[in-house]
N, C-alpha and C positions, 0 to 999 in steps of 0.2 A: 504494500500498500503506500501509495506517496501523496501526500496532501500538501499543498503551498499553506503559508500561514494566513489566517483568516479569522477575521472576529465578526460575529453577528452583530449587523448594524444597528442602530438607535432609530433610522428611517426605514421605511419599506412602501412607502406611495409609488416609488417607480423601481422596479428590481434593477435595473441597469445603475440608476444612481445609487442603491444602496448597496450594491455590489462592489462598485469602485470604493465607496466609504470602507466599507468591512475590509478590503485589500488595503487600503492606506493606514487604517487603524491598526492593521497588524503589523506594522514595522515601526518600533519606536521613533526612528528619526523623521517618521512624517504624520504621527499621532497626534499631534498638535493643530493638525489641519481641520479637525471638527469644529476648533474654535475661532480660529481665522477664517474660514469660508462658511457656506450653509447659512447665510445671513437673508441675504436679498432673495425677493420671488419674482417669477416673471410667469406670464400666460398669454394666450392669444387673445386677441380682441374678438369677441364673440359673445351672444345671447344664449348660448347653448351651453351648459355643463359640460356635457361629454366631448365638446371640442376645447374646453378652457385649456387642458392640460398644463395647470397650476404645479409650478415646480420650481426648485430652487435654481437660482443662476450660479452658472462656474462651476457646474458639479458633476456634468459629464465627462467621459473620458479623453474627449478632444481637449478640454481644458488642461487636463494634468501633462497632456501630449505637447500641448503647444507652451506649457509653462515649462517645460523641461524637467518636469519632476516623474515622469513615465516614459518608456519606450514602448512604440507598438509597431506592427507589420500585419499586413492586409494578404489574405489568401483566397485566391479565387477557388472554388471547389472543384470546378471542371478542369482545374490544373492538378488536382490530385487524386491518386488511385483510389477508388472507393473501396479496395482491400486491404489497402494500408493505412486508411485515414486514422484508425485506432493508434496504431503504433505511431503515426505523426504527430497526432494530440500530445501522446503521452510524452513524447521524447520534446514537445514544447514544454510541458510542465516540468520535466526534470531539469529543463534550461532556467525555470523559475519564471515561465511565462504563464498566466491567467489567461483563459479563451473566452472571448467575448462572441456568443452566436447571436447575434441580433437580428437573424432572419432564419426560423426552424420551422419545419412545417410540424405541428401539434397533433395532427391525424396520427404519427407515428409514437408519439411521446405517452407512455401510459397513465404517467402522474395527472395528466390533463383532463377536462371534461370533454375535448375534444376528439380523445383517443378513439380510431377507428368508426368516427362519426362524421367530422367534417374536417377538410383541407383548412386550415387558419395559421396564417404566418405571427409568429410572436418571438420573444426572446428568451434565452436561458443562458447561463454562465457556470464553467466549470473552473473547480479549483483543485480538484486532485482524481486519483484514480487507485482500484484496485483489480485483482484480475480479470474482473466482469463486468465492472460499473465505472463508470465516470462519478464524480461526486460533484452536486451541483447547487446553486443557489436558485429556486425558481418559487413560483406559487402553485401551491395545491391547498383547494377548497378555500380559496380566496386570501388565504396565508401565505407570507414569504415563511420559506423554509429551505433548511439546508437535507438535500436527500440523496441516494444514490439511483443511480437511473442506469439499464443495461448499456452498454457499448453499443450494441447493434441498434439499439433506439436512435442514439443520436445520430449515428451515419445514416439510416433513413431519413431521418428529419432533416439533414442536410441535403440529402442526393433526392430530393422530391420532383415536383413539377415544375420547377425554373431554376434557373442559375443563381447560385448562392454564393455569399463571401462571409469571411469571418475574420475576427480579429486577435492578435495577442495582446496583452498588456503586462507590463513588468514595471515595477518601480525603480526610478533611475536610482544608479549606486553613486555614493560621496555626495549626497545632498543631505540637506537637514532643513527642518523646519520648526521655528519657534514661535511660542504665542507672540503676538505683536498687537499690543493693547490699543497703539494707536491706529493701524490697519483696521482693526475691528471696530473703532469708534467712528472711522471713516466709512466703511460699509454699512456700519448701522444707519448714518446719516443718509446714506444712498437710498436704503428701503423707505424712510419717512419723508426724504425731499426729493421724490422721485424725478421731478423738473431738473437735477443736477446731473444728470446722466446724459450725457451729449451723444452719446452713440445708440441709441434707441431704436431698435429694427422695426421696421414698417411692420404693422399689425401684430406687435409687441406690446404689452404692457407690464409694467413694472412698479415694484415697490407699492405703496399703500392704496395705489390705482386699482390694485387686483380685487380689494374690497369691492369695489364698484362692479367689476366683471362677475364677480360671485354673486352679489345679490342681484344684479339682472338674471343671472342664468338660472336662480332660485324662482324666479318669476315664471319661467317658461316649463319648468318640470309639469310632464303629462302623467307619467307612471312612475317607473323606475328612476330614481336619482343616481346620479354618478358621485360615489362617495370620495373619489380621489381628491378633489378641491378641499374638502373638508378636512381629511386627514393630513393633507399636505399643510394646511394653515396650523393644526393642531401640532403637527410636526417642528412646523418653525418656532412656534413660541416653546417647545419643548428644547430645542436646541438653543434657543437664547437665553432660556433659563438655566440650562446645565452652565452655559459659556461665563454667565454673571457669576452663578456660584463658584464655578473655578477661579475667577477674578473680584472675590467677594471683598477684598479688603479694597478695592476701588469703588466701591458702590453700598449706599447706607441700607438700612433693614427695610425701610420704606420703598425703596426702589424695589428690591428683592421680594417683597410681599406683594406690591402693586403686579408686578411681571408674573408670579406665582397665580394671582387671582385672574389674570387674563388667559394665562393658560389653562386654567380651570375652565374658564367657560368656553375656549375652543374645545376641548375635551366633549364638554356637555354638549355643543352643538354635533359636533361627529356622531356621539351617542343617540341624539334625537335623530339625525337622518338616516342611522342603521337603523332606528326603530319605526321610521318613517316607511323603509324599504321593506317592512315586514308585514305593517299594518296598512299602507296607504292611507293614514288618517293624515289629511292635508294640514290640520291644525298643528301637527309638529312641525311641518315645513314652514307654517305661519311663526311658531315660536321662535324656531332656528333662526329666522330673517331677522327677528327684531333682537336677539340676541347679537347677532353679528353687526347688526348696525351699532348697536350699545359698543360691543368690543373694538370697532372701529375708533369711537370717540375716546374710549379709555385706553387705546392703545397709542394715539396720537398725545394724548395727554401725558402720558408717561414716559414718551420720549423728551416731551419740551420741560417737563418738570425734572426729570433726571439724566438726561444723557445730552441734550442739545448743547449744553454750557461745555460740558468736559470735550464733546466733540469740536466746537468751535476754538477751544484752546489750543488745538493742533494744526491749526491751520494757520 
């Protein structure tokens, strides 16, 4: 058996983002990334929750590659021999490379709801292997988990009905990341003062403005709601709480208490929306909507009262 270092991540809304964080946390020289990054949020400019794709900015593997913190290589499946693909993947793992399978056919993956039912393209991630299995991070029963999947299933999922590719990902050597309080304060400011982001991509919304997209999307819910934006918002507040607790000597007890209350409110919204998806009681959506309106005000007030002055002092 050969497993690369991996720590189960504190976030799970998108498994690709979660996997990369789990990899970086497993290397002591990179563990502080969780405090320096995972601060700002962005989403698509839309009125539909399922199209929103609310996520952390600068959290995908390409960010780490471009920052020089990781090495990546792209492989086209059509250039690889199907009979030796398992060996090829194992060799990459032996070289310290994680596998980013961002486009596989779930029809061939037994842990998915689509197994032998329908062809559906999704992603999965490999961090190790044993004689018969690859060790992966993936969703099963709507929960992110680590599990073992037969090697042949992965091969079949890659050699499906179209040309596919995948990447290797390996943290760079001889690099080190330390907590940077000034950088953290600057990035927090970017979330609360979204207008200060000069390079906004067309069709993308950043920072506090994501609240308005979320509220608009809640008005268009017809039946089942996409839970991902609500969980991502909760995860952002949990990450912020953990970050400030780590830096607690720089923040007073009122700051931490108010942030904890905001975090609890976002969790309440997520739980309400989960319950709505079981009952379809629209009053729960209405209640969650009002709570988010309140959270937005409390969130901005928290920033102005406890963070803004510290942030301005570094400019």
